[in-house]
C-alpha positions as MATLAB code, in Angstrom:
seq = 'MGKKLLYMFFLIAFVASSLLGGIQPAAAHEMKGEKGNKGKGFEATVKDGPLVLKNTPLLISEKGRNSDVKFVVTDSRGSFKTSLADGAYAIKGLKSKENTWHSTNTSFSVSGGKVASKNKEITILKKEKSKGKQKSSFNLSGTLTEGDKGLKGTLILSKLTGDYEEKIYTVSSNRNGQFSASLPDGEYYVHGIETDGGFYRYEMFFSVEGKAVVVEGEKLGALNISLPVSAYTGKASDSSNPLSDAGIVLEKLLSDEEWDTEFIQYATTSKKGEFALRELNDGAYALSIYHDTFEAWQVVKFTVEDGKIFVNGKEVAHLAFKVPELTLKGTLLDGKKPVGNAGLNIEGESADGEYIHSYVSADKNGNFQYRLPDGSYTIFSVDEANRSTYINIPFEIAGGKIVHEGKAIKSLTVALPPVTFNGKLVDGGTSLEGTVYVEKMSEEGYYDSYDAWTDENGSFSMRLSDGKYKIAGGFLFEDGEDFSLSTEFEIVGGKLYVDGKRLSLLEVQVPPVTLQGIVLDGGQPINGGEMEISSADRNHYYWKSIREDGSFSMRLADGDYNVETIYLMEEGSSTFINMSFSIKDGKLFSGGEFLESLQISLPGVTLTGTLSEEGNPVMGELSIMEINKADYPVSVWGVTNEDGKFSFRLPDGDYMIEHIFLFDGTQFAPNTEFSIQDGSLYVNGVPADSLDFVVPPVTLYGIVTRNGQTLAEGNVNVISSNEEYNSYQSSWIHEDGTYRFRLDDGDYQILSIETYPDYEPIFLKKDFSIQSGRIVVDGKEVESLDINLP';
ca = [
      -1.556   -2.722  -10.358;
      -4.001   -0.347   -8.890;
      -2.888    3.125   -7.594;
      -3.534    2.257   -4.175;
      -0.722   -0.373   -4.224;
       1.746    2.160   -5.315;
       0.788    5.518   -4.133;
      -1.660    5.588   -1.017;
      -0.270    5.859    2.319;
      -1.215    3.067    4.696;
      -3.592    3.791    7.600;
      -3.518    2.532   11.078;
      -6.420    3.489   12.845;
      -8.819    2.475   15.672;
     -11.405    4.115   17.730;
     -11.328    3.044   21.429;
     -14.627    1.827   22.894;
     -15.895    2.760   26.271;
     -13.782    0.513   28.561;
     -14.089    2.413   31.679;
     -12.253   -0.022   33.850;
     -12.441   -2.830   31.549;
      -9.328   -5.041   30.848;
      -9.954   -6.690   27.462;
      -7.809   -7.408   24.392;
      -8.586   -5.014   21.362;
      -9.440   -7.955   19.212;
     -12.393   -8.788   21.442;
     -14.496   -5.799   20.707;
     -16.719   -5.204   17.950;
     -16.475   -1.321   17.280;
     -19.319   -1.176   14.364;
     -22.383    0.756   15.261;
     -20.774    2.766   18.037;
     -21.414    6.499   18.287;
     -18.253    8.166   17.051;
     -16.619   11.068   14.959;
     -15.716    9.071   11.812;
     -15.771   12.109    9.545;
     -14.122   11.746    6.103;
     -10.671   10.898    4.574;
      -7.992   13.165    6.043;
      -4.415   13.456    5.049;
      -1.580   15.346    6.799;
       2.089   15.823    6.776;
       3.885   15.991   10.370;
       7.048   17.670   11.017;
       9.352   17.723   13.980;
      10.681   21.298   13.478;
      11.923   21.436    9.906;
      12.032   17.633    9.378;
       9.271   15.412    8.335;
       8.484   12.561   10.830;
       9.088    9.413    8.558;
       7.857    5.916    9.574;
       6.780    7.341   13.110;
       3.777    5.952   15.202;
       1.533    8.621   16.359;
      -1.281    8.750   19.007;
      -4.145   11.059   18.006;
      -7.165   12.163   19.937;
     -10.022   14.516   19.478;
     -10.209   17.143   22.344;
     -12.500   16.364   24.793;
     -12.428   12.582   24.149;
      -9.877   10.770   26.131;
     -11.165    7.493   25.140;
     -11.431    8.232   21.396;
      -7.837    7.517   20.238;
      -6.425    6.728   16.816;
      -3.036    5.051   16.339;
      -1.390    6.243   12.946;
       2.003    5.622   11.494;
       3.468    8.057    9.204;
       4.894    6.973    5.794;
       8.201    7.896    4.053;
       7.036   11.429    3.310;
       5.939   12.024    7.044;
       2.156   11.621    5.927;
      -0.562    9.715    7.445;
      -4.038    9.214    6.294;
      -6.995    8.401    8.353;
     -10.616    9.622    8.866;
     -11.235   12.782   10.872;
     -14.363   14.988   11.079;
     -13.786   18.761   11.235;
     -12.804   19.805   14.677;
      -9.896   20.150   17.144;
      -7.380   17.478   17.712;
      -3.925   16.815   19.297;
      -1.037   14.565   18.801;
      -0.718   13.253   22.233;
       2.471   11.191   21.582;
       4.880    9.918   19.110;
       7.684    7.280   18.905;
      11.168    8.618   17.971;
      13.920    6.804   15.961;
      15.554    5.999   19.185;
      12.394    3.776   20.051;
      11.586    6.235   22.807;
       8.027    7.570   23.097;
       7.351   11.342   23.722;
       4.561   13.335   24.948;
       3.761   16.216   22.462;
       0.174   17.504   22.980;
       0.579   19.296   19.581;
      -2.810   20.825   18.867;
      -4.273   21.066   15.141;
      -7.648   21.577   13.628;
      -9.433   19.907   10.747;
     -11.355   22.159    8.437;
     -12.998   20.783    5.208;
     -11.099   17.520    5.642;
      -7.729   19.330    5.678;
      -5.307   20.700    8.306;
      -6.349   24.326    9.046;
      -2.807   25.817    8.608;
      -1.150   27.677    5.719;
       1.007   24.825    4.767;
      -1.472   21.890    5.553;
       1.113   20.544    7.841;
       1.262   19.757   11.526;
       4.474   20.759   13.184;
       5.698   19.372   16.439;
       7.123   22.349   18.271;
       8.037   20.485   21.487;
       8.017   17.179   23.009;
       8.946   15.455   26.181;
      10.325   12.051   26.846;
       8.058    9.488   28.274;
       8.329    8.728   31.956;
       9.596    5.263   32.641;
      10.160    2.858   35.455;
      11.168    4.468   38.723;
      13.961    2.918   40.974;
      12.111    4.125   44.084;
       8.999    2.504   45.634;
       6.463    1.682   43.307;
       2.448    1.852   43.396;
       1.863   -0.097   40.179;
       2.688   -3.600   39.668;
       1.407   -6.501   37.488;
       2.098   -9.255   34.971;
       2.008   -9.275   31.040;
       1.380  -12.566   29.561;
       0.926  -14.282   26.388;
      -1.606  -16.935   27.072;
      -0.128  -18.613   30.123;
       3.408  -17.509   29.602;
       5.113  -14.289   30.699;
       5.921  -11.748   27.900;
       8.591   -9.216   27.716;
       6.999   -5.900   26.530;
       6.066   -2.288   27.166;
       2.810   -0.773   28.188;
       2.196    2.668   26.525;
      -0.049    4.945   28.773;
      -1.330    8.309   29.035;
      -1.886   10.302   32.295;
      -5.144   12.119   31.767;
      -5.410   15.726   33.146;
      -7.865   18.293   33.300;
      -6.046   20.790   31.145;
      -5.547   18.234   28.382;
      -1.731   18.218   28.640;
      -1.578   14.438   28.906;
       1.862   12.823   29.537;
       3.118    9.645   28.086;
       4.292    7.064   30.323;
       5.929    3.579   29.390;
       6.192    0.707   31.747;
       8.151   -2.391   30.673;
       8.038   -6.029   31.901;
      10.944   -8.381   32.246;
      11.204  -11.769   30.496;
       8.809  -13.176   33.034;
       6.304  -10.527   32.338;
       6.426   -8.720   35.539;
       6.306   -4.976   35.645;
       6.295   -2.110   38.293;
       6.498    1.558   38.318;
       6.028    4.462   40.434;
       3.273    6.679   38.890;
       1.786   10.036   40.196;
      -1.795    9.878   41.489;
      -4.361   10.444   38.751;
      -6.223    8.657   35.949;
      -4.337    6.674   33.089;
      -5.462    5.227   29.764;
      -3.459    2.343   28.170;
      -3.067    2.679   24.386;
      -1.574   -0.678   23.834;
       1.419   -2.967   24.319;
       4.688   -2.688   22.296;
       6.714   -6.066   21.766;
       9.463   -6.835   19.546;
       9.139   -3.647   17.577;
       5.438   -4.080   16.976;
       2.364   -2.704   18.551;
      -0.777   -4.484   19.810;
      -3.901   -2.547   20.604;
      -5.089   -2.920   24.198;
      -7.202   -0.481   25.977;
      -8.212    0.129   29.388;
      -8.724    2.801   32.102;
      -7.299    2.697   35.674;
      -6.406    5.132   38.352;
      -3.489    5.480   40.835;
      -4.505    6.413   44.452;
      -1.538    6.568   46.739;
      -0.400    2.879   46.536;
      -3.473    1.628   45.269;
      -4.623    0.907   41.663;
      -8.280    1.306   41.108;
     -10.272   -0.356   38.155;
     -14.071    0.148   37.896;
     -13.944    1.478   41.341;
     -12.305   -1.617   42.827;
      -8.673   -1.526   44.327;
      -6.493   -4.069   42.929;
      -3.230   -5.546   44.169;
      -1.826   -5.717   40.711;
      -2.764   -5.508   36.992;
      -2.885   -8.887   35.072;
      -2.833   -8.229   31.397;
      -2.883  -11.240   29.027;
      -2.686  -10.971   25.079;
      -3.758  -13.522   22.662;
      -1.099  -15.920   21.610;
       0.581  -15.581   18.215;
      -1.311  -17.841   16.104;
      -0.716  -16.907   12.493;
       2.436  -16.382   10.349;
       3.166  -14.564    7.090;
       5.933  -13.566    4.852;
       6.729  -10.737    2.495;
       9.145  -11.069   -0.405;
       9.791  -10.362   -3.999;
      10.437  -13.260   -6.619;
      13.774  -14.047   -5.104;
      14.491  -11.981   -1.927;
      12.685  -11.596    1.353;
      11.688   -8.102    2.292;
      13.047   -7.404    5.849;
      12.211   -4.628    8.182;
       8.796   -3.914    6.631;
       6.000   -2.557    8.568;
       2.805   -4.936    8.409;
      -0.332   -3.338    9.578;
      -3.429   -5.433   10.569;
      -6.877   -3.769   10.403;
     -10.424   -5.284   10.905;
     -12.876   -4.383    8.223;
     -16.056   -3.341    9.886;
     -18.045   -2.590    6.662;
     -17.711   -2.072    3.018;
     -16.756    1.701    3.600;
     -13.137    2.518    2.839;
     -12.123    3.971    6.141;
     -14.479    1.841    8.410;
     -11.656   -0.137    9.968;
     -10.239   -0.981   13.418;
      -6.620   -1.260   14.014;
      -5.489   -4.432   15.555;
      -1.718   -4.813   15.385;
       1.629   -3.475   13.969;
       4.247   -5.913   13.157;
       7.670   -5.874   11.585;
       9.274   -8.527    9.168;
      12.450  -10.432   10.109;
      15.593  -10.763    7.946;
      13.554  -13.748    6.370;
      10.723  -11.412    5.642;
       8.519  -13.097    8.188;
       6.063  -11.776   10.547;
       3.651  -13.213   13.243;
       0.096  -12.042   14.121;
      -1.912  -12.819   17.299;
      -5.028  -14.832   17.503;
      -8.082  -13.186   15.976;
     -11.827  -13.462   16.301;
     -13.886  -14.296   13.271;
     -14.327  -11.410   10.729;
     -12.814   -9.832    7.811;
      -9.209   -8.366    8.040;
      -6.830   -6.646    5.728;
      -2.956   -6.305    5.687;
      -1.144   -3.069    4.596;
       2.641   -3.031    4.137;
       5.128   -0.122    4.314;
       8.843   -0.475    3.244;
      11.499    2.006    2.221;
      11.260    0.598   -1.329;
       7.312   -0.223   -1.509;
       4.096    0.978    0.050;
       0.763   -0.771   -0.202;
      -2.661   -0.345    1.202;
      -4.579   -3.322    2.064;
      -2.411   -5.666   -0.012;
      -4.119   -8.679    1.281;
      -7.630   -9.150    2.581;
      -8.711  -12.333    4.376;
     -11.350  -13.731    6.721;
     -10.931  -15.735    9.911;
     -13.620  -18.551   10.483;
     -13.359  -20.861   13.551;
      -9.607  -19.590   13.885;
      -8.716  -20.467   10.380;
      -7.513  -18.042    7.647;
      -9.309  -17.869    4.203;
      -8.025  -15.828    1.354;
     -10.631  -15.575   -1.553;
     -12.520  -18.146    0.012;
      -9.706  -20.815    0.255;
      -8.032  -21.802    3.452;
      -4.412  -20.988    3.673;
      -1.679  -22.079    6.108;
      -0.279  -18.695    6.238;
      -0.278  -15.042    4.772;
       2.462  -15.076    2.069;
       2.528  -12.048   -0.578;
       4.743  -10.984   -3.268;
       5.957   -7.344   -3.757;
       7.196   -5.952   -7.002;
      10.943   -6.290   -8.018;
      13.419   -3.610   -7.427;
      13.649   -1.706  -10.584;
      14.891    1.736   -9.828;
      18.524    2.225   -8.187;
      20.584    5.244   -8.004;
      22.943    7.709   -6.259;
      22.249   11.403   -5.118;
      25.328   13.623   -5.370;
      26.367   17.083   -4.494;
      29.311   17.310   -6.924;
      31.474   14.140   -6.206;
      29.952   13.971   -2.570;
      27.127   11.826   -1.655;
      24.131   13.320   -0.169;
      22.544   11.068    2.577;
      19.441   11.020    4.469;
      17.624   12.823    1.810;
      14.293   11.979   -0.126;
      13.447   12.043   -3.978;
       9.879   13.041   -4.996;
       9.053   11.045   -8.128;
       5.821   11.351  -10.256;
       4.892    9.930  -13.475;
       2.538    7.422  -15.310;
       2.734    3.656  -15.408;
       2.382    1.683  -18.450;
      -1.146    0.743  -17.403;
      -2.008    4.518  -17.220;
      -1.889    4.826  -13.475;
      -0.622    7.995  -11.990;
       2.254    7.300   -9.354;
       3.710    9.719   -6.901;
       6.495    8.136   -4.717;
       9.014    9.378   -2.151;
      12.116    7.452   -2.333;
      14.502    7.693    0.425;
      18.303    7.871    0.185;
      20.327    6.262    2.747;
      23.330    7.826    4.673;
      25.654    7.011    1.619;
      23.177    8.699   -0.859;
      22.015    5.439   -2.380;
      18.327    4.858   -3.304;
      16.195    2.190   -4.732;
      12.502    1.638   -5.386;
      10.017   -0.782   -6.950;
       8.420    1.069   -9.762;
       6.337   -0.522  -12.519;
       7.193   -0.040  -16.059;
       6.345    3.638  -17.151;
       7.604    7.236  -17.594;
       8.694    9.272  -14.578;
      10.281   12.423  -13.477;
      12.369   13.115  -10.294;
      10.985   16.800   -9.674;
      12.493   17.661   -6.263;
      14.785   16.554   -3.618;
      14.190   17.021    0.103;
      17.368   17.376    2.271;
      17.439   17.867    6.029;
      17.293   21.490    5.697;
      15.720   22.436    2.245;
      13.915   21.394   -0.907;
      15.339   21.819   -4.348;
      13.492   21.559   -7.694;
      15.195   19.548  -10.335;
      13.972   17.903  -13.532;
      15.232   14.433  -14.283;
      13.041   12.343  -16.623;
      13.680    8.642  -16.850;
      11.741    5.482  -17.818;
      11.327    1.972  -16.359;
      11.091   -0.450  -19.358;
      11.206   -4.209  -18.850;
      12.040   -3.685  -15.345;
      15.205   -1.768  -16.574;
      16.146    2.092  -16.150;
      16.237    3.982  -19.383;
      17.695    7.467  -19.258;
      18.348    9.791  -22.163;
      17.564    6.727  -24.511;
      20.073    4.526  -22.942;
      19.548    1.532  -20.521;
      21.538    1.972  -17.406;
      22.007   -0.096  -14.209;
      22.125    2.967  -11.790;
      20.804    6.468  -12.105;
      22.927    9.363  -10.891;
      21.085   12.343   -9.624;
      23.436   15.391   -9.317;
      22.085   18.361   -7.279;
      22.984   22.056   -8.180;
      25.355   23.806   -6.027;
      24.301   25.958   -2.827;
      24.153   29.514   -4.170;
      22.136   31.185   -1.341;
      23.179   31.449    2.183;
      21.011   33.349    4.713;
      20.397   33.678    8.497;
      17.086   34.348   10.353;
      17.409   36.970   12.997;
      15.319   39.273   15.093;
      17.534   42.188   15.866;
      20.681   40.527   17.072;
      19.163   37.235   18.054;
      19.162   34.395   15.681;
      15.727   32.461   15.344;
      14.841   28.916   14.215;
      12.337   28.465   11.637;
      11.372   28.020    8.000;
      11.963   30.488    5.065;
       9.603   30.572    2.134;
      11.162   32.039   -1.166;
       9.519   32.791   -4.496;
      11.157   33.010   -8.014;
      10.030   36.399   -9.796;
       9.219   36.992  -13.417;
       7.876   39.774  -15.419;
       4.404   38.097  -15.265;
       4.360   37.703  -11.490;
       5.738   35.128   -9.003;
       6.167   31.571   -9.511;
       7.991   28.445   -8.120;
       8.287   28.514   -4.255;
      11.192   27.154   -2.279;
      11.460   26.273    1.326;
      14.570   26.138    3.542;
      14.948   25.311    7.212;
      17.354   26.887    9.613;
      19.723   25.058   11.884;
      19.947   25.890   15.611;
      21.881   29.002   14.821;
      19.166   30.440   12.489;
      21.439   29.616    9.365;
      19.942   28.368    6.149;
      20.870   27.731    2.546;
      19.394   26.986   -0.782;
      20.362   25.540   -4.297;
      18.958   28.258   -6.641;
      19.481   28.815  -10.262;
      20.084   32.200  -11.604;
      17.182   34.596  -11.365;
      15.283   37.224   -9.349;
      13.816   36.101   -6.047;
      11.760   37.389   -2.990;
      11.797   36.215    0.462;
       7.957   36.197    1.150;
       8.012   34.961    4.654;
       8.556   32.027    6.977;
       7.424   30.117   10.175;
       9.071   30.514   13.593;
       9.437   27.352   15.615;
       9.439   28.770   18.940;
       6.411   31.114   18.414;
       4.452   28.754   16.283;
       3.564   31.463   13.842;
       3.993   32.662   10.385;
       5.675   35.903    9.607;
       5.390   38.067    6.194;
       8.291   39.740    4.256;
       9.084   41.094    0.871;
      12.835   40.904    0.658;
      14.329   40.832   -2.753;
      17.413   39.300   -4.037;
      19.170   37.930   -7.056;
      21.322   35.129   -8.152;
      23.839   35.795  -10.909;
      26.348   33.410  -11.935;
      25.676   31.387   -8.860;
      26.409   34.444   -6.704;
      24.048   36.404   -4.225;
      23.299   39.959   -4.814;
      21.035   42.340   -2.816;
      20.383   45.973   -4.461;
      23.317   45.266   -6.817;
      25.812   44.355   -4.131;
      27.318   40.943   -3.718;
      26.778   39.324   -0.351;
      28.148   36.070    0.890;
      25.167   35.732    3.466;
      21.772   37.713    3.796;
      20.612   38.430    7.248;
      16.855   38.181    7.141;
      15.388   40.454    9.803;
      12.012   39.103   11.067;
       9.372   41.629   12.112;
       9.057   42.110   15.848;
       5.765   41.069   17.582;
       3.476   44.054   16.935;
       0.135   42.589   17.675;
      -1.091   41.152   20.907;
      -4.655   40.411   21.748;
      -7.262   38.214   23.300;
     -10.662   36.819   22.026;
     -13.525   36.883   24.674;
     -17.057   35.215   24.569;
     -19.172   36.799   27.243;
     -16.222   38.208   28.845;
     -14.318   34.963   29.214;
     -11.399   33.829   27.033;
     -12.217   31.177   24.396;
     -10.637   27.926   24.461;
      -8.479   27.985   21.222;
      -9.327   28.651   17.649;
      -8.079   30.261   14.523;
      -8.259   33.709   13.207;
      -8.010   35.481    9.828;
      -6.517   38.820    9.302;
      -6.453   40.818    5.953;
      -4.601   43.834    4.783;
      -7.008   46.785    4.482;
      -7.112   46.355    0.781;
      -7.863   42.777    1.160;
      -5.054   41.703   -1.207;
      -3.288   39.789    1.543;
      -4.585   37.230    4.127;
      -2.983   35.983    7.318;
      -4.087   32.990    9.408;
      -3.084   32.624   13.136;
      -3.873   30.247   15.950;
      -5.489   31.391   18.919;
      -3.951   29.956   22.203;
      -6.143   27.898   24.498;
      -6.245   30.861   26.956;
      -7.843   32.959   24.337;
      -4.743   35.033   23.561;
      -2.805   35.556   20.162;
       0.153   37.416   18.776;
       1.464   38.318   15.397;
       4.438   39.942   13.802;
       2.764   42.279   11.320;
       4.690   45.080    9.362;
       3.474   48.683    9.386;
       0.268   48.968    7.644;
      -3.798   48.815    7.969;
      -5.296   45.603    8.705;
      -8.697   43.943    9.413;
      -9.760   41.163   11.582;
     -12.004   39.170    9.257;
     -13.180   36.088   10.969;
     -12.809   33.914   13.933;
     -13.076   30.219   13.718;
     -14.297   28.561   16.877;
     -13.098   24.871   17.213;
     -15.665   23.727   19.670;
     -18.572   25.182   17.778;
     -17.367   24.214   14.328;
     -18.076   27.630   12.695;
     -16.562   30.791   11.570;
     -17.723   34.177   13.035;
     -17.457   37.349   11.038;
     -15.709   40.233   12.982;
     -14.701   43.041   10.811;
     -12.601   44.963   13.138;
      -9.929   47.263   11.746;
      -6.547   48.358   13.273;
      -3.255   49.659   12.235;
       0.432   48.925   12.843;
       2.370   52.247   12.934;
       6.094   52.259   13.791;
       5.659   48.810   15.266;
       2.797   50.006   17.565;
      -0.829   48.976   17.607;
      -3.663   51.625   16.927;
      -7.347   51.259   16.646;
      -9.733   54.005   15.907;
      -6.664   56.302   15.960;
      -5.919   55.408   19.685;
      -2.862   53.376   20.840;
      -3.475   50.212   22.391;
      -1.376   47.723   24.256;
      -3.656   44.761   23.141;
      -6.542   44.056   20.745;
      -9.397   42.937   22.708;
     -11.995   40.982   20.475;
     -15.440   40.312   21.997;
     -17.429   37.727   20.084;
     -21.100   38.289   19.026;
     -23.708   35.968   20.705;
     -25.099   33.049   18.894;
     -28.155   34.262   16.751;
     -28.593   31.183   14.627;
     -29.124   27.680   15.562;
     -30.522   24.654   13.429;
     -30.317   20.886   12.810;
     -29.451   18.688    9.912;
     -31.271   15.288    9.500;
     -32.080   12.503    7.077;
     -34.984   10.221    7.724;
     -35.210   11.218   11.316;
     -31.332   10.624   11.858;
     -28.770   13.392   12.599;
     -26.422   14.088    9.652;
     -22.882   15.636    9.635;
     -22.199   18.271    7.119;
     -20.808   21.692    6.293;
     -23.014   24.796    5.790;
     -22.269   27.832    3.564;
     -23.957   31.149    4.472;
     -23.767   34.312    2.446;
     -25.157   37.728    3.251;
     -27.537   39.106    0.661;
     -28.904   42.688   -0.325;
     -25.640   44.244    0.482;
     -23.191   45.431   -2.042;
     -19.806   45.836   -0.352;
     -17.901   42.923    1.302;
     -20.909   40.897    2.175;
     -20.502   38.587    5.163;
     -19.661   34.906    4.124;
     -19.263   32.214    6.728;
     -19.213   28.516    6.957;
     -19.633   25.867    9.717;
     -20.094   22.128   10.395;
     -22.676   20.261   12.403;
     -21.773   18.265   15.428;
     -22.387   14.431   15.478;
     -25.864   15.291   16.550;
     -26.544   17.285   13.495;
     -26.728   20.521   15.322;
     -24.997   23.562   14.171;
     -24.802   27.356   15.427;
     -23.570   30.589   14.032;
     -22.962   34.174   15.444;
     -24.292   36.387   12.716;
     -24.811   40.119   12.829;
     -28.066   41.687   11.922;
     -28.822   41.425    8.222;
     -30.188   39.196    5.355;
     -28.820   36.044    4.696;
     -29.137   32.739    2.633;
     -27.922   29.188    3.135;
     -26.433   28.470   -0.342;
     -25.205   25.093    0.048;
     -25.056   22.192    2.449;
     -22.150   19.756    1.718;
     -22.708   16.194    3.344;
     -19.781   14.030    4.450;
     -20.874   11.319    2.307;
     -19.823   13.531   -0.753;
     -23.138   14.885   -1.806;
     -24.610   18.233   -1.401;
     -27.878   20.209   -1.963;
     -28.620   23.828   -2.343;
     -31.685   24.804   -0.150;
     -31.066   28.530   -0.973;
     -33.105   29.392    2.234;
     -33.404   33.134    3.077;
     -33.617   34.319    6.683;
     -32.836   37.658    8.589;
     -31.219   38.371   11.750;
     -32.977   41.452   13.410;
     -31.853   42.720   16.917;
     -29.990   39.325   17.325;
     -33.217   37.129   16.580;
     -33.959   34.879   13.801;
     -36.795   35.658   11.217;
     -37.761   33.525    8.284;
     -40.220   34.998    5.711;
     -40.602   38.070    8.174;
     -41.963   35.621   11.021;
     -39.908   35.021   14.036;
     -38.364   31.565   14.272;
     -36.444   29.484   16.966;
     -34.152   27.589   14.414;
     -33.596   26.404   11.095;
     -34.088   22.713   10.596;
     -33.109   20.877    7.320;
     -34.276   17.542    6.185;
     -31.639   15.997    3.654;
     -33.442   15.286    0.296;
     -32.880   11.937   -0.951;
     -30.491   10.794   -3.607;
     -32.198   10.913   -6.905;
     -29.188   10.547   -9.529;
     -26.958    7.661   -9.289;
     -24.287    5.993  -11.438;
     -20.905    4.413  -11.925;
     -18.003    6.054  -13.727;
     -15.792    3.680  -15.642;
     -12.944    4.082  -17.972;
     -12.077    1.409  -20.506;
     -14.064   -1.043  -18.492;
     -12.435   -0.172  -15.256;
     -14.185    1.771  -12.425;
     -12.803    5.183  -11.730;
     -11.864    5.395   -8.099;
     -11.259    9.150   -7.645;
     -12.558   12.284   -9.186;
     -15.679   14.510   -9.416;
     -18.881   14.603  -11.431;
     -20.209   18.098  -12.196;
     -23.796   18.668  -12.899;
     -25.648   22.030  -13.934;
     -29.347   22.819  -14.160;
     -31.043   23.633  -17.148;
     -34.452   25.098  -15.426;
     -33.191   28.677  -15.087;
     -31.308   31.516  -16.794;
     -28.556   30.941  -14.133;
     -27.627   27.345  -14.271;
     -26.833   26.195  -10.768;
     -23.850   23.924  -10.485;
     -23.319   21.014   -8.208;
     -20.399   18.508   -7.822;
     -20.090   15.127   -6.463;
     -17.073   12.885   -5.447;
     -16.533    9.636   -7.269;
     -16.066    7.022   -4.564;
     -13.663    4.231   -4.222;
     -16.321    1.839   -5.944;
     -16.622    4.241   -8.865;
     -20.052    5.434   -7.776;
     -21.467    8.985   -7.686;
     -24.589   10.384   -6.115;
     -26.671   13.569   -6.298;
     -29.454   14.984   -4.419;
     -31.403   16.768   -7.311;
     -34.905   18.171   -7.156;
     -37.327   17.523  -10.209;
     -36.080   19.186  -13.216;
     -33.783   19.349  -16.241;
     -30.158   18.822  -15.817;
     -26.823   18.197  -17.656;
     -23.906   16.306  -16.641;
     -21.304   18.917  -17.687;
     -18.035   17.296  -17.008;
     -15.886   14.552  -15.411;
     -12.803   15.529  -13.289;
     -10.358   12.693  -13.012;
      -7.480   12.130  -10.583;
      -4.750   13.389  -10.464;
      -4.756   16.559  -12.510;
      -8.550   17.035  -12.437;
      -8.550   18.348  -16.012;
     -12.255   18.399  -16.992;
     -13.698   15.925  -19.561;
     -16.772   17.626  -20.979;
     -19.649   15.231  -21.638;
     -22.753   17.745  -21.656;
     -25.102   14.695  -21.260;
     -28.760   15.867  -20.834;
     -31.245   14.122  -18.312;
     -34.069   15.037  -16.162;
     -35.444   14.170  -12.721;
     -39.082   13.357  -12.710;
     -40.949   12.443   -9.511;
     -37.563   11.505   -8.081;
     -36.724    9.147  -11.013;
     -33.969    9.329  -13.676;
     -34.971    9.985  -17.265;
     -32.591    9.972  -20.136;
     -33.932   10.506  -23.793;
     -37.445   10.134  -22.651;
     -36.878    6.838  -20.871;
     -36.662    6.087  -17.163;
     -33.388    4.388  -16.100;
     -32.137    3.054  -12.564;
     -28.931    4.562  -13.053;
     -26.895    7.043  -15.259;
     -23.684    5.080  -15.755;
     -20.626    6.987  -17.462;
     -18.050    5.196  -19.525;
     -14.950    7.283  -20.380;
     -12.895    6.522  -23.282;
];
């Protein structure tokens, strides 16, 4: 059984088409070929304050694209996986456990395919319950139907505003499909229709003007929305029992690319494990499944031809599939008391050699169960509502049975260590809500990190073994920012000691806000971003979000600091600043003068250019390094927009574009040198308007296999043999096992392969050359250089 059926989170993603005023079912729209911001594989964990948002539908959009929306659902670990290019985004709405939609407008940025934050997490700091039906007079009315019959359901809407603070509205229909509501004047966007716990993608724009509803400039008396009828059925079960309350995700496959999909429908299974899907256009589709005991990405692929379903070329009456048997059962305890609503992190290797990482939820009584294949595993941590605890409980699944300490058992008991550390997060005499980061100390340095989350009173607790620790910092929910500390304590015999004195509780004093500032571009505040600040010795670095009004604040201890870089979301590039300042007695100083606020003025754009391949724009990342300068050379990076354009704000100096990383996983090293003189671009001493790069063709291609099976993830590393300094390049191993390089003519060596999940290198040192763009191995030209690992 492949890793995707055991480990990967399922994706529910769609990109809305330009439906200005159009009222059409989503399934009727072919999205392939539309211009959009596909980007690359992206994974993130979402938290609502301290808690991960498990099994939660989210609405995500790129800033500036009201009609470019993704519908995703988090898994049991609060994670979702989709495709996002680098840039600025916002979670516009979420559906709570109480089945209520909330507006959130939680901003986050994507950099290098990851969340641009310290913990690589997105934290919901505030949310507002959706606006529902009003009892007063209404200005929106209509009918929701399924075919020619009325349908009971809920329209999920967003009100679009100029400041991007959209509000989520829900409008429900009765059994006859009739709905009405009182909405404020403005423009609205329909995300989809919710029925019977499921969700069907249905997109449209409309506006409300007084008591009139306007679609495509035409005033309508009512909105009549018709969904396709339920036409297909399916069932999920193991060998003997149906799988109830499972989430079924239906996507249309637009191409062979892994993430090139279009979300259609989300359904849940009944007590009998049954689910229904609405009528589909001809095409290729996939079903993914999520359940507390099992997750599978694209577990079933099928095609629709003339309304009929075909699986592996054979017509089927319904979509039935089996899930693995329940093999792991157990109870989580604190002493003799069950620990409910927690999660166990389990990793290991199946008998087939597949790496598995599962998050297993314990119910309110501390009971947990999961469907693990035969193999060797370890429970390495447990997440409770307000803390994470590292443990080490190895076990095996053999013949579908649990084996622990050499004995076959029916149920595994997981006993947590006792709570040994209690604390409270305060600012003066005021308690604060947030996260606390603790590091365990050793003579060699720091190792093992622990997290705890406060309650509404600022109190937190941890299950720590004996040893020396340091509170390294934390995150404040209300401020939305990190803070740094260095508060040491010790656990001896399960008791808390600070400076040799035994305490029952440690009050953690958070540094006050000591830095206020604003970032300006041409005298005007920038519209959000990120900033990096370092200590004067550059041993410590701090990241901070810049608000949408250009302002920022930080809680920094006394010391000397330097503003290193500003990352501009809209331009997609980092800008070197190098502005020093100090915090003395909690006050801000720069150049020896006291300041109320630090004003940062961005330099102007000095470098522009394009990236293209065969005349078409290409998206990628550029790495630029300052040369001919000994101390702290400027190093910046940036990404192109969807038109292949890039821009940088570089100070005067000599530079080199070292690497360009493309979103298809390949890269090339132009090593192009240029200079900025008096704010103008010079190449080889000659003035130039821009730097335009043409992507070289793929010259090295191959497939990586292990024991005859394609390797679906990892890296191939190549070095050049042409120079004294062997240049190094790396390529992704794609889902189909392929790798690609864009190499110039010359002699090379495949140095190593790094395989998932540990990425330990396997050294090959296989020599080859590129001659006239062709691969030559041992003097013979080959079409591809395939690699078979033992």
